[in-house]
VOPAGU-2260 file (C-alpha; in pm, 1 decimal, decimal comma):
REM VOPAGU-2260
SITE   aa  ch    i         X         Y         Z
SITE  MET   A    0     -34,3   -4028,2   -2299,0
SITE  LYS   A    1     -48,5   -4017,4   -1921,1
SITE  ALA   A    2    -369,5   -4044,1   -1721,3
SITE  SER   A    3    -318,9   -3696,4   -1576,1
SITE  GLU   A    4    -296,9   -3553,1   -1929,2
SITE  ILE   A    5    -615,4   -3733,6   -2027,3
SITE  ARG   A    6    -804,9   -3606,8   -1722,8
SITE  ASP   A    7    -727,9   -3248,4   -1826,7
SITE  LEU   A    8    -919,5   -3298,2   -2153,7
SITE  THR   A    9   -1292,0   -3245,5   -2199,7
SITE  LEU   A   10   -1516,4   -3544,3   -2262,0
SITE  GLU   A   11   -1547,2   -3457,3   -2631,9
SITE  GLU   A   12   -1169,0   -3426,3   -2667,6
SITE  MET   A   13   -1124,5   -3764,2   -2498,0
SITE  GLN   A   14   -1370,5   -3927,8   -2733,8
SITE  GLN   A   15   -1192,6   -3773,6   -3032,7
SITE  GLN   A   16    -856,4   -3893,5   -2898,5
SITE  LEU   A   17   -1005,2   -4241,9   -2853,0
SITE  GLN   A   18   -1125,5   -4246,4   -3211,5
SITE  ASP   A   19    -785,8   -4129,4   -3337,2
SITE  SER   A   20    -606,1   -4393,3   -3129,5
SITE  GLU   A   21    -831,1   -4669,9   -3258,8
SITE  GLU   A   22    -760,3   -4560,0   -3616,3
SITE  GLU   A   23    -388,5   -4556,7   -3542,9
SITE  LEU   A   24    -407,8   -4906,6   -3395,4
SITE  PHE   A   25    -587,2   -5029,4   -3706,7
SITE  ASN   A   26    -316,3   -4878,9   -3928,1
SITE  LEU   A   27     -38,8   -5026,2   -3715,0
SITE  ARG   A   28    -194,9   -5371,5   -3731,0
SITE  PHE   A   29    -230,4   -5337,0   -4106,6
SITE  GLN   A   30     136,8   -5240,9   -4136,5
SITE  GLN   A   31     231,9   -5535,8   -3919,2
SITE  SER   A   32      40,3   -5776,5   -4139,9
SITE  MET   A   33     227,9   -5641,2   -4441,4
SITE  ASN   A   34     562,7   -5673,1   -4257,5
SITE  ARG   A   35     616,2   -5297,9   -4289,4
SITE  LEU   A   36     593,2   -5205,1   -3920,2
SITE  GLU   A   37     909,9   -5037,9   -3796,1
SITE  ASN   A   38     829,1   -5006,5   -3425,8
SITE  ALA   A   39     632,0   -5304,4   -3293,5
SITE  ASP   A   40     628,9   -5155,5   -2943,3
SITE  ARG   A   41     400,8   -4877,3   -3069,5
SITE  ILE   A   42     106,3   -5121,3   -3087,5
SITE  LYS   A   43     142,2   -5198,7   -2718,6
SITE  ARG   A   44     154,2   -4829,1   -2624,3
SITE  VAL   A   45    -150,1   -4741,8   -2835,4
SITE  ARG   A   46    -350,3   -5028,2   -2683,9
SITE  LYS   A   47    -267,2   -4903,5   -2333,8
SITE  ASP   A   48    -363,9   -4547,8   -2430,1
SITE  ILE   A   49    -698,3   -4675,9   -2557,4
SITE  ALA   A   50    -758,5   -4860,3   -2230,1
SITE  ARG   A   51    -671,6   -4547,7   -2027,9
SITE  LEU   A   52    -902,9   -4334,5   -2238,7
SITE  LYS   A   53   -1192,6   -4577,0   -2204,9
SITE  THR   A   54   -1143,4   -4602,1   -1829,0
SITE  ILE   A   55   -1135,3   -4227,1   -1774,2
SITE  ILE   A   56   -1429,9   -4167,1   -2009,5
SITE  THR   A   57   -1631,9   -4416,4   -1806,7
SITE  GLU   A   58   -1530,3   -4244,5   -1481,6
SITE  LYS   A   59   -1635,4   -3902,7   -1612,8
SITE  GLU   A   60   -1965,8   -4035,1   -1745,9
SITE  LYS   A   61   -2046,1   -4183,4   -1405,5
SITE  ASP   A   62   -1965,8   -3849,8   -1238,1
SITE  ILE   A   63   -2205,9   -3670,5   -1471,5
SITE  ARG   A   64   -2495,1   -3900,3   -1386,5
């Protein structure tokens, strides 16, 4: 997910997306530990999406205050 796409979301949608991404990361790590992960690059992309989401959420929260 690109930063411009994230910025178009509402704060609640961003927080929901963050929660979904964290769940996905957990599941990917679990699959990796069981040697059942097909696309190891997906972990890297999800981690970057989580970082983008957290950064933009923080920016929006600072704007609100």
